[in-house]
C-alpha positions as CSV (number, residue, x, y, z in Angstrom):
1,M,0.0,0.0,0.0
2,V,1.3,3.4,-1.0
3,I,0.7,6.3,1.4
4,Y,0.8,9.8,0.0
5,A,1.9,12.6,2.4
6,D,-0.5,15.1,0.9
7,Q,-3.5,12.9,1.4
8,V,-2.4,12.2,5.0
9,I,-2.0,15.9,5.7
10,L,-5.2,16.9,4.0
11,G,-7.2,14.2,5.8
12,S,-5.7,15.2,9.1
13,I,-6.5,18.9,8.6
14,V,-10.1,18.2,7.7
15,M,-10.5,15.9,10.8
16,D,-8.8,18.4,13.1
17,Y,-11.0,21.3,11.8
18,V,-14.2,19.3,12.4
19,I,-13.0,18.2,15.8
20,L,-12.2,21.8,16.8
21,W,-15.4,23.1,15.3
22,S,-17.3,20.5,17.4
23,V,-15.4,21.5,20.5
24,S,-16.4,25.2,19.9
25,K,-20.0,24.2,19.6
26,L,-20.1,21.8,22.6
27,V,-18.2,24.2,24.9
28,D,-19.9,27.3,23.4
29,V,-16.7,29.1,22.7
30,K,-16.6,32.0,20.3
31,T,-13.8,31.8,17.8
32,S,-13.1,32.4,14.1
33,K,-12.9,30.1,11.1
34,W,-9.4,31.2,10.3
35,R,-8.2,30.4,13.8
36,L,-9.8,26.9,13.6
37,A,-8.1,26.5,10.2
38,C,-4.7,27.5,11.5
39,A,-5.0,25.1,14.5
40,A,-6.1,22.3,12.1
41,I,-3.2,23.0,9.7
42,F,-0.7,22.8,12.7
43,G,-2.3,19.5,13.7
44,G,-2.1,18.2,10.1
45,L,1.6,19.0,9.8
46,Y,2.3,17.2,13.1
47,S,0.6,14.1,11.6
48,I,3.6,13.7,9.2
49,A,5.6,12.4,12.2
50,V,3.5,9.2,12.1
51,F,4.9,8.3,8.7
52,V,8.4,9.7,8.8
53,P,10.9,7.6,10.9
54,A,13.1,10.6,11.5
55,F,10.3,12.3,13.4
56,S,9.4,9.3,15.5
57,S,10.7,11.1,18.7
58,L,7.8,13.5,18.3
59,L,5.3,10.7,19.0
60,I,6.0,10.3,22.7
61,I,3.0,11.0,24.9
62,W,4.3,14.2,26.4
63,I,4.9,15.7,23.0
64,K,1.4,14.7,21.9
65,I,0.0,16.5,25.0
66,I,2.0,19.6,24.3
67,V,0.9,19.6,20.7
68,S,-2.7,19.2,21.7
69,I,-2.4,22.2,24.1
70,I,-0.8,24.3,21.3
71,I,-3.7,23.4,19.0
72,I,-6.2,24.5,21.7
73,F,-4.4,27.7,22.3
74,I,-4.3,28.6,18.6
75,A,-8.0,27.9,18.2
76,F,-9.4,29.3,21.4
77,F,-7.0,31.5,23.4
78,P,-7.5,33.7,25.4
79,L,-9.9,31.9,27.8
80,P,-9.8,31.3,31.6
81,A,-7.6,28.3,32.5
82,A,-10.5,26.1,33.6
83,R,-12.3,26.8,30.3
84,M,-9.2,26.0,28.3
85,C,-8.9,22.7,30.2
86,F,-12.5,22.0,29.4
87,C,-11.8,22.6,25.7
88,L,-8.8,20.3,25.9
89,F,-11.0,17.6,27.5
90,F,-13.6,17.8,24.7
91,F,-10.8,17.9,22.1
92,Y,-9.6,14.5,23.2
93,L,-13.1,13.2,23.7
94,V,-14.2,14.2,20.2
95,S,-10.9,13.0,18.6
96,F,-11.2,9.5,20.1
97,A,-14.9,9.4,19.1
98,L,-14.2,10.5,15.5
99,G,-11.2,8.2,15.1
100,G,-13.2,5.3,16.3
101,S,-16.1,6.2,14.0
102,V,-13.8,6.3,11.0
103,I,-12.3,2.8,11.9
104,G,-15.8,1.5,12.5
105,M,-17.0,2.8,9.1
106,M,-14.1,1.2,7.3
107,Y,-15.0,-2.2,8.7
108,F,-18.7,-1.5,8.0
109,F,-17.9,-0.8,4.3
110,N,-15.8,-3.9,4.0
111,E,-17.5,-6.7,2.2
112,G,-14.7,-9.2,2.3
113,G,-16.1,-11.4,5.1
114,C,-14.0,-12.4,8.1
115,L,-10.5,-11.0,8.5
116,N,-7.8,-13.3,9.6
117,S,-5.4,-10.7,10.8
118,L,-6.2,-7.2,11.9
119,S,-2.6,-6.0,11.3
120,E,-2.7,-7.4,7.7
121,A,-6.3,-6.3,7.0
122,F,-6.2,-2.7,8.3
123,P,-3.8,-1.3,5.7
124,S,-6.0,-2.7,3.0
125,L,-9.1,-1.2,4.5
126,L,-7.3,2.1,5.0
127,D,-6.4,2.1,1.3
128,K,-9.9,1.2,0.1
129,Y,-12.4,2.8,2.4
130,F,-10.6,5.6,4.4
131,G,-12.0,8.4,2.2
132,Y,-15.6,7.1,2.3
133,A,-15.4,6.3,6.0
134,L,-14.0,9.8,6.8
135,L,-16.7,11.5,4.7
136,V,-19.6,9.6,6.4
137,S,-18.1,10.1,9.8
138,L,-17.6,13.8,9.3
139,I,-21.3,14.2,8.2
140,I,-22.4,12.2,11.3
141,F,-20.3,14.3,13.6
142,W,-21.4,17.6,12.0
143,A,-25.0,16.7,12.5
144,G,-24.4,15.2,16.0
145,S,-22.4,18.2,17.2
146,R,-25.0,20.7,16.1
147,G,-27.7,18.7,17.8
148,T,-25.8,18.0,21.0
149,A,-24.7,21.7,21.2
150,A,-28.3,22.8,20.8
151,L,-29.4,20.5,23.5
152,F,-26.6,21.6,25.9
153,K,-27.4,25.3,25.1
154,K,-31.1,24.8,25.7
155,R,-30.5,23.1,29.1
156,Y,-28.0,25.7,30.1
157,S,-30.4,28.5,29.1
158,L,-33.2,27.0,31.1
159,H,-30.9,26.8,34.1
160,S,-29.7,30.4,33.6
161,F,-33.3,31.7,33.4
162,K,-34.2,30.3,36.8
163,I,-34.2,32.8,39.7
164,K,-35.0,32.5,43.4
165,L,-37.2,35.2,44.8
166,T,-37.7,36.1,48.5
167,I,-40.8,38.3,49.1
168,K,-41.1,40.1,52.4
169,V,-44.2,41.7,53.9
170,R,-43.7,43.0,57.5
171,D,-42.3,40.1,59.5
172,K,-43.2,37.4,56.9
173,N,-41.0,36.0,54.2
174,I,-41.8,33.6,51.4
175,T,-39.2,32.1,49.0
176,I,-40.4,31.0,45.6
177,K,-38.9,29.8,42.3
178,G,-39.1,32.3,39.4
179,F,-38.3,32.3,35.7
180,L,-37.0,35.1,33.5
181,D,-39.7,35.9,30.9
182,S,-38.6,38.2,28.1
183,G,-42.3,38.5,27.2
184,N,-43.2,39.9,30.6
185,Q,-43.3,43.7,29.9
186,L,-45.8,44.3,32.7
187,K,-45.3,47.6,34.6
188,E,-47.1,49.3,37.4
189,P,-48.9,52.1,35.7
190,V,-48.4,54.9,38.3
191,T,-44.7,54.5,38.9
192,G,-43.7,52.7,35.7
193,N,-41.7,50.2,37.8
194,P,-41.4,46.6,36.4
195,A,-43.8,44.1,37.9
196,I,-43.3,40.5,38.8
197,I,-46.2,38.1,38.0
198,V,-46.6,35.6,40.8
199,Q,-48.9,32.7,41.2
200,Y,-51.4,33.6,43.9
201,N,-51.3,30.3,45.8
202,A,-47.5,30.5,46.1
203,I,-47.7,33.7,48.3
204,K,-51.1,33.6,49.8
205,D,-49.6,33.3,53.3
206,I,-48.4,36.9,53.2
207,L,-51.6,38.3,51.8
208,P,-54.4,39.9,53.9
209,G,-56.8,37.2,55.2
210,K,-59.9,38.9,53.8
211,L,-58.4,38.7,50.3
212,V,-57.3,35.1,50.7
213,N,-60.8,34.1,51.9
214,C,-62.4,35.6,48.8
215,M,-59.9,33.9,46.5
216,E,-60.2,30.5,48.3
217,N,-63.9,30.6,48.3
218,N,-64.0,31.6,44.6
219,K,-66.4,34.3,45.5
220,Y,-65.6,36.2,42.3
221,N,-65.4,34.0,39.2
222,N,-62.8,34.6,36.5
223,Y,-60.6,36.6,38.9
224,D,-62.3,40.0,38.9
225,A,-59.4,42.2,40.0
226,I,-61.6,45.3,40.3
227,K,-63.9,43.6,42.8
228,L,-60.9,42.2,44.7
229,M,-59.5,45.8,44.9
230,E,-62.8,46.8,46.6
231,I,-62.2,44.0,49.1
232,V,-58.7,45.1,50.2
233,K,-59.8,48.8,50.6
234,D,-61.2,47.9,54.0
235,T,-57.9,46.3,55.2
236,T,-54.8,47.8,56.8
237,S,-52.8,46.9,53.7
238,E,-55.0,49.0,51.4
239,D,-52.2,51.3,50.3
240,R,-50.1,48.3,49.1
241,F,-52.6,47.3,46.4
242,T,-53.1,48.7,42.9
243,L,-54.6,47.6,39.6
244,I,-52.3,46.7,36.7
245,P,-53.7,46.4,33.1
246,F,-52.4,43.6,30.9
247,R,-52.8,42.6,27.3
248,S,-52.2,38.8,27.3
249,I,-51.7,36.3,30.1
250,G,-53.9,33.5,28.8
251,E,-56.5,36.1,28.0
252,D,-56.9,39.0,25.5
253,S,-56.8,41.8,28.0
254,G,-57.8,42.7,31.6
255,M,-56.6,43.7,35.0
256,L,-54.4,42.1,37.5
257,L,-54.4,42.9,41.2
258,G,-50.9,44.1,42.3
259,F,-49.4,44.7,45.7
260,R,-46.2,46.2,46.9
261,P,-44.2,44.1,49.4
262,D,-41.6,45.7,51.7
263,E,-38.8,44.0,49.8
264,V,-38.1,41.5,47.1
265,K,-34.7,39.7,46.8
266,L,-33.5,38.1,43.6
267,S,-30.9,35.4,43.9
268,Q,-29.0,33.7,41.1
269,N,-25.5,32.2,40.9
270,N,-24.5,33.4,44.4
271,K,-25.6,37.0,43.5
272,V,-28.3,38.7,45.5
273,K,-30.1,41.9,44.7
274,S,-32.5,43.6,47.1
275,L,-35.4,45.6,45.5
276,A,-37.7,47.9,47.5
277,R,-40.0,49.5,44.9
278,I,-41.4,46.4,43.1
279,T,-45.0,45.5,42.4
280,V,-46.1,41.9,42.5
281,A,-49.0,41.1,40.2
282,L,-51.2,38.2,41.4
283,Y,-52.1,35.5,38.9
284,H,-54.8,33.0,39.8
285,K,-53.8,30.1,37.5
286,E,-50.9,27.7,37.5
287,M,-47.9,28.9,35.5
288,S,-45.9,25.6,35.3
289,P,-47.6,22.2,35.2
290,D,-44.6,20.6,36.9
291,N,-44.2,23.4,39.4
292,A,-40.8,24.3,38.0
293,Y,-41.6,28.0,38.8
294,C,-44.4,30.1,40.1
295,A,-43.2,33.6,39.1
296,L,-42.4,35.4,35.9
297,V,-39.6,38.0,36.4
298,H,-39.4,41.1,34.3
299,P,-36.2,41.2,32.2
300,D,-35.3,44.7,33.4
301,L,-34.9,43.3,36.9
302,M,-32.3,40.9,35.7
303,Y,-30.2,43.8,34.4
304,S,-30.1,45.1,38.0
305,L,-29.1,41.7,39.3
306,A,-26.2,41.6,36.8
307,S,-25.0,45.1,37.6
């Protein structure tokens, strides 16, 4: 079997580029195509050492690790050390998976029956089926990497949108799970402050008893916020309540009953932000069938948490 150096280098460059591209998607690292290409070319040139006896000293494990690190640096630097290590880990993981896929495809394409000797059969398989096996494997990895990256990103996004809220009224505190909703543009009409939409039954323990009784007994069907506002006018918490118009929360338009707690704390990723002038809008239906969250947080409030 004759091995051509240009074919080896080209095949290695293509594989390295796909591997690095897959790493960038899986780890969600921003980089450029030319940096991926430069790193892949460097890896392709190193592959010559496999076939040139004079360069056999470059095949020891420590040199391979150093070369891998250089490839990652060319493709993704600068990144924090932990993130660079994460990229290196996925570089090896994808490399082994792609290499195994190519070998598996070569045996899959083989129609010669049982092979007596792996060492004798492999060069023949490499000569006959390497190109086809590489092409099919690259297509599979391209599709698989995109799908896996999208799944990781979706799960990460869902996690990053989850927020813990602690609502305080006088000496009572309630902690609930919230979710950042970019579609929540609800604001208290008088002050213009962003409003948090909260499921009524999640915070009923800090609401006036008279209001809770009306809600629990379903005295007013279809959640008539105007009538509920009349109920709270006769309580010591009257000045906390207001009416908030809305356009679409499972309905075309209407009013929500809002109240102003003493304090709302937002917590996420060890960051805590205390907010004093926030209106909480009461919503009488379940927001999440699996109770994953019971509050919808206005996106403007997340900017204050990030600052």
